[in-house]
N, C-alpha and C positions, 0 to 999 in steps of 0.2 A: 504493500500499500505506500501512497505519498506520504510521506512524513507531514505533521501537522504544521510545521514552520514553513512549509511551502504553500500552505493554503490560507490565504488570508480571508477565507469566508466570502459569503455572498453578500453584494451590496448594492442597493438601488438608488443611492444618495446620486443626486447629479450637481453639476458645476451651477447651473441658472437657479437651482432651487437653494442652494447655498448663499449665492448672491442675494435672491430675493428675499430671504428672511431678514435683511438689512433694510428692505425698501418699503418705507409706509405707504398707505393710499394717499394720493395727492392728485386733486383735481383743480381745473379752471373753471370760474363760476364768474357770471357777470351780470349785472343789472342791465336790461335792455334799454335801449334808448327813450322808449315811452314812457319809463318808469324810474328813471334817473332823476330822484329828488332828495334833499336831505334828509327827510323823514324816512325814505325807503333805505337809505344807505344806514341811517341808526339802527332800523330793525333789523336788517341783514346782520350788522356787526354782533348785534345782541344775539340773536339766533344762532350764529354761529359759535358763539361763546358759550351758550346755554347747551350746544349738542356737544361741545368737547373737541370742535375743531380749531386747529391753531391756523391763524393768518400768516402765512410766510410773506406775501407782498401785496400790495392793494395798490389801487390808481385809476387814473382817468385816461381814456384813449377818446382824443377829438375827431370829428367826422372827417376833418381836413386830412388825417393821416390815415383814418379807414379807407378812405377815398383813394389816396395817393399810392398807398401799398397794396392796394386791392385786398385787404385785411378780410373782408366779409366774403368776398369772392372765393379766396382761398379756403375760406371756413365752409363754404357751402360747393365745394369745388365740383363735385358730379354735377351739379346743376350750373354753376356759374362758369365753367369752363366753355359750355356752349352760348351762353348768353353775353360774356363780357371779355373771356380771356383769349380765346382762340376764335380764328376766321373760319368761314364756312368751308374755305377749301382745305383746313387743316382738320376738318371733321370726318368720322368715318361713316358716311351716310350710305345706308343702303338703297342702291339707286334704282332697284326695282318698285320697292315700296314707295320712293318719292314719285317716280312716275304713274305708279297705281294710284295715288292720291290726288295729284295735282294735274297728271294728263301733260307732263312735260318730262324730257330727259333731265337727270341730274347735271349734266355736263352743259347741257343747252342753258339751264336755268343760271349756271355759274358764271357762263359766259355774257348772259344778259345783263351782268352787273346789278341785278336786284335781289340778291341773297345777303341777306345779313345775321351776324349775332344781334342780341337784343340791344345793346348800346349802340351799336353802328345804325341798326333800324330806327330807333328813335331819333336819329341825327337826319337820315334820310327822309323820313315821313314829317319831320318837324313838330315832335310831340315831346311830352315829357313822361315819366315815369307812371304818373297816374293815368294820364290818357292811353298809355301803351297798355296798361292793364284792364283799362276799359276795352279797348279794341280787341284785346285777346280774348275776353270773356265774350264777344260780339261773335268773333270768328268761330270760338269753340262752340257756340250755340248753332252757327249756321254750318256745322260739321265740315268745315275747311281746315282742320288740324289732324295731324297723326302724330303717334307715339312711337318713336323707333326703339326706345329701352327706358330703363330706369332714369327718370331726371332728363329725358332727351326727346323734345319735341320741336315740331316745325308748323308753323301756321302760314297761310295765305292771308296776309294783313292787307286791307284797302282803307285809305284816307285821302280825301281832298283830291280823289283824281289818280292817286298813285297806288302803285300794287308792288308788294314785296313779300318774298320769303323770308319769314323770320323766326330765328331758332330761341326759345325757352324766353318769350317775352313778356311772361309773369313773373321772373325774377327781378324785374328793374323796380317794382314798388315794394319788394322785399329789401332791395338794396338801399333804395331812397330813404328807407327809416334809419339807415345807418349812417348814410351820407350826406343828408339834408344839412347844411351850414347851420351850426348852432347845436346840432346834436352831439351825443357821446354816449359812451359806455363806461360804466364804473366796474372794474375787475378786481378779483380775488384769486390769489393762488392759497389754496388751503390743504393741510394734510392733517392726517390723523390715523392711530392705531387700528389697523384692522381687526385685531382681537376684540376691539370694544364696538365697532361700527363696522358693518360689512358695506361693500360699494351699493349693493341693493337697496338696503336700509337708508343709504345717502340718499339715494336718489328718489325713493318713494317716501321716506318720512322727514330726511331734512329739508329737501327740495320741493317735494311732491310731484304728482304726475302732470303729463302735459297739460291737460284739462284743469284750470285751477279752481273750478266749481266742485271737483271731485278730490281736491287736495285736504291732507288732514289738517286741521285747524290750526296746529302749532308748527306746520310746515312752512318753509318761507313763501311759495306761492298762496298756499291757504292763507297765511296771515295777510298778504297784500291783498288778495281778493276780498277778505271780510271787509278790510278798513280802507281801499283803494282811494276812498273820497278824502278821507283824514291824513293819507299820506302825498296827496297832492296829485293824484294821476287825473287826467282829464276825460279818462272812459273806463268804464268796467273792463277789467281783464277778462280774456277768453282764450282758447285754446292757440290762436295765433300770436296775440298779444298778453302772454303769461308773466311777463315782468321777470323772469330769471332764467338764464342758462347756466347748465351744468354739464359736465363731461359724462359721457355714458360709460367710460371704462377708464383704468390707467392708463392705457394705449392711448386712447381719444383725447385725454389729458396732456399726455406728452406733445401729441400733434399740435393741440392748440396753444400750448406753451410756446412751442416753436414758431407757430404762425403769429399769435398775436402780440407777443412780447419778445421775438426773436432770441429765446432760449438756444444754447447750444447743446447740441446731443450729448456731446461727452462731459458736458458740465451738468447735465440733469442727473438725478439720482436715478429715476427709472430708465432714461436713456443710456445710462452707463451700465445699466445693469444688461440692458438689452443688446448693447454691443460686446459685452463680457460672455452673454450667452450665445455668441457666435453669429447674432444678425448683422449683415453689412449696412453699414452706413445709408447707401443709396437705396436699399430697400426699405429701411424704415422710413425714409421720407418719402418714397413711394407710397407706402402703405397709409401714410398721412392724408392721402387722398382718396382712402376708402375703395381701393379697386376690389374687383370681384377676383376671388381666389379659391382655388381647389382645397376643399374641406375633409377630403377624404372618402372612401365608399363610393367614389363617383358623383359626388356631390359638389356643387360649385354655389358660393353666395358672398355676401358683403363680408370685408375683414373686420368692420365696425361691429357690425351685429354678431360675428363668431365671438369677439371678446367682450361682449356687453356684459355689465352687472358682475363682474367677478372682482376678486382682490389683486392686489399687485402680484403676490406670488402665483396665483394660479394663471393671471393674465399673461406673466412672463413666460410661465412653462406652456401655456397654450400657443403662444406667439412662436417659440422656438420649434413645437410641433409643426406648425402651419408652414415655416421656413424649410422644415425638412422635407415636407410634401411638395412644395411649390419652387424650392430652389431649383435652377437649372441643372439638368442631368449631364455631366461630360462624357463624351465617348472616348473609349480607350485607343490611343494613337496605334497601337499594335493589333489588339483584339477586335476594335471594332464594335465592343459589347459597351452598350449604356450602362452607368453607374446609377445604382439605385440607392439613394440615401436613407431609405428604410430598410435595408439588408439587415440581418440578424447582427453582423458584426457590428455594423455602424451603430445599430441600437445599444448595444452593449458598450460602445465606446461613449456614447450619449447618456449612458446610464439608465436607459429607457427598458433595458432588460438586465437582470441579474446574472453573474457569473462567479465561479469559484476560482479567483484570482491566484495564479502562481507566482507571478513578477510583473513588475510595472516599472518602465523608465520613462524619459519624456519622449521617446521614439516609438515604443512598442508596449503591447499589453500580450501576457501570456496568460491562459486559463485552462482548466481541464475541460477535455472534449465532454460535451454532454452525452453523447453515445460512444463512450470509449470503446475501442477494439481490446483493450487489456487495461488493467489498472496503470494509472499514471500517464495515460495518453493526454497529450498537452497539445494545445492550440497556440501558434504566437502569430498576433497578425500587428501591422503598421497602424499606428495613430492617425498616418495621413488618409484622408478620406478622397476619394474620387477617382481611384484606380481600380477598375474593375479585375485584373489580373496583375501577376507578378512581373510580367512582360511590358506592362502599360508604365510601370514606375521608372521615373528618372533615375539615373544612375546614384546619386546622393542619397536620396529616398531609399531606395533599394539596398545600399549599403548601409545605412541606418538600421534596417530591419536585420539583416543577414549577420552583421556584426555581434548581435546578441544570442545568435542560434547557439555556438559553442557553449556558453556559461550555461544557457538555460539547459541544454541536453545534458550536459555535465552534471547539473543538480539532479534531474530527473533520473538519470542512470543511478546516480549514488541513493537517492532516495527510494528507488523500488528494487534496490539490489538486482538491477538487470545485467545481463551480460554484455549485450550490446544494444545500440539504439539505431532505429531508422529515421531520417529526416527526410520527409517526403514534401513535394510542392506539386499542385496540380494546378495548370494554367488553360483554362477553356474548358468549355462543357464535355467536348470528345476527349479530354483527359481526365475527367473525373470530377472536375470543379462543380461544386453545387451551390457554393455562396461565393457572389462575385465582389469580393474584397480579397486582396492578397492574402495568404496564409500559409504557415508550413505547419505540418504535423510532426511531433516528435513522439515516435512511440518505442517504448523500452522492451526490449526482447530478452527472453530466455530461452536456450538452448533447446532446440525442438518443438517450439511452440508454435509453428506455423502460422503464426497471426498474420504476417504478410508474407505472400508466395513470390519469389522473383520470377520474372518472366524468363521462359526458355529460350536458349541461345538459338540463333538462326544459322544459316550457311555462312561458311567463312567469307570475309571480304575480299574481292577481288582489286586488282590494282584499276582496273578501267572504272568499276564502281566507285571505288574511293574517290578517283580524279573527278568523276560528274559529279560527287557529293561536294568535293572540296572547291570545285569552280563555282558552283552555285552559292554555297556557304560565304565564299569570299566575296562575290557579288553582291549578296545580302548585307556582309559587314561592310562594305565600300561602295555604296551606292552612288551612281553618277548623277550628277546634278542635272535636272531637268534644262536642256540646251534652251538658249536663246539663239535662233536661227539668223544667220548672215545671209547675204546675197551673193550669188555666184559673181555678179557683175563687180563686185566690190572687191575680188580678189586681186592681189599685187604679188610680184615675184617674193617679196617677203613675208608674206601671210603667213600666221602660223596660229595654233589653237583655235581652229575655225570650226563652227558647228555649222552643217547645212542639212537642209531636208530636200532631197533630189530624186527624179526618176532617171532610169536609165534608157538611152535612146538608141545603144548600138550593143552589138554582140562584143565579146573578146576578142582582140586582135593581138597576136604575138608581137612583142617589141623588146629590143635591146638595146638599153641605155647605159650610162656610165654607174647607174644603181643595181644593175644586173640584168638578167633575163627575167621577162614577165608580160604583163598583158595591158594593153591600153583598152579603156571603156568610157565612151562618152556619156556624161550625165549633165543633168542641167535644173534649173528652177525657170520662174517665169522671167528672171534677170536676164539670163545667159546661161550658155553651156559651157563644160571645161571637159577636160580628157583627164581621166584619173589613171593612175600607173597601179596596179597590182603586182604584188610579187607572186613568185611560182607558189609559194604556201597559200595565197590568196585566191587561187584560181577558184572561180565559181562563186565568189562572194558576192557578186553584182549581177543580176538577170535583167536582160533587154525588157521593158515593159513595166518593171516593178519599181515601188519607190522605197528609198532608204534613208535612214540619219547618218551622216557621217560625223563622228564625234572627235573633236580635237585633232582636225585635219591639217595640213600642212602644204606650202607649194615650194616644189623643187625645179630648176630650170633646166632644161633638156634641149641643147642647141639653140638657145635663146627663146624658148617657149615654156610656157607654163605648164606643169604638170602637177596635179593633186595627188597626194599619198595620205594614205593612213598607216602610220607604223604601229608599233608595239603600244604605244601611249596613248593611241586612239582606238575607236571601235566602229565597226559597220553594223547597223541594226537593221532589220527589216521594219517597215512602217505600213500601216493600213491605210494611210491618208493618200489622197490624189495629188499629185504635183504635176502641172503641165510646163514643160521644158520648153525654154526659146529655141526657135528653128531658124533664128535669124542671126544670132551672136553668139561667138564660141570665143572665149577670153584665150584659148589656148593657139587661137589664129595669130594672135599678135605677137609681132616678134621684138624683143627686148635687146639692146645693145649690151653686150657682156662686158662689163669693166674689170680689169685686172686690179687686184689689191696691192 
């Protein structure tokens, strides 16, 4: 049996879980423009203190800043991107649906100059946000509107004899509430202990539901709803004007702090935890716009919805899981196999699955095989992810893995009292690999155990067979670079290291030159033809009517005329391409004056 000192036990603890334990719940909350009064601020301050939330930062953002930096547009990015941020030609519009609704081709509509986002549409029609909202409502009732997807609408809007196709025109009235001169929001960054208040309770009991008429009386929205006149509001709160905004999740709060307050990802506590959990900065920023993501089990949905109403620790773990599912899958450069980040070894490395750990270093993890062929059967894997097979690993990472093998194998052999050890590695399904993450098996052996049966030897290797294999291996070890083809017409007496793709236009003709006996063959491309001199050993290398690639060819002079040669440093390869050879120009016809050195 493996000695107890070699096995450190089963562990489920993950890096991101350890980090998350130090992360409190932290939300971004603001009083909406219609409710920004001194009385409401006092009420919010008192309620937050009463509920045990600590205010980390508070302040005002004026409408001019919100407008200039497009803060509300980025806040509602899925909707606003079509209304104010992107131009119509940047949108992924289903052309068939557009034509089906409006009776005009999408490209034709674009070319007409009458397709606008909501902001530009207001300018084209000469209307403000309120009027656009009214026109949008009329258009909707008239059935001149189509929905392409979530938060993605287009309508045929007419006003004062002008007609335009406008995207998400309804957003302008939403936006105007934030950017109208004199308006502002009053924000809070708050944090609290999740053990004392869950995120779900923060939203439902501290803030209150979206409809303030249904909010608990002691919640923020409920309290404002009950005393709206005393608090200085001009109209009774409703679902749209419910006085308070609050983040729906720790991740949404991070995205909002980065947008509204320009918080830096690596300086935010939750942002730093996400980076430490392995999520790339670019992905975190992209997720801040609430994209559709793969959720697992062939389901897809909103990123924000997937992380809603859970505490920081769970949110961080779930975000890491979603990244594992959604991260791009690299393809092995040798095997051509796609790497799956949810494979069992990747999950063990991510502490999503348990293992009986034998040994761990900065570059490898060794653990007992869950289905051992004998006691002590150990698997050694690299910590580097993204490589389906051992052959796909770069030399440095492969070296980091293999340098640990002797030490681990020696320990397993001693611990099990084995007489010998097999160190096995399978690369590819046909070689027996079933988990496509590089790994070695260390199998302790006892005399006569027959745990691993070696293959039977074949027939004796012949010299010809060896030569064939060695030639092919050498070609694989020293691959020729893909040539950049030159032009035959550019050949000069001193040309060397030339790559040409040519067709053969003549049969071999015996020739005797200062280079010895051989054969002249005419080849060419569209620019010109040239005579190639083949040595006797190259006889038959070029066949009339076929196309070849001549690698690393050079020119030699024969009686003042160019002869192209391909010596031992070059190569003649057949090509499946078709090349038309010039029938009018042959560079070997030109006679050069020979100069004595």
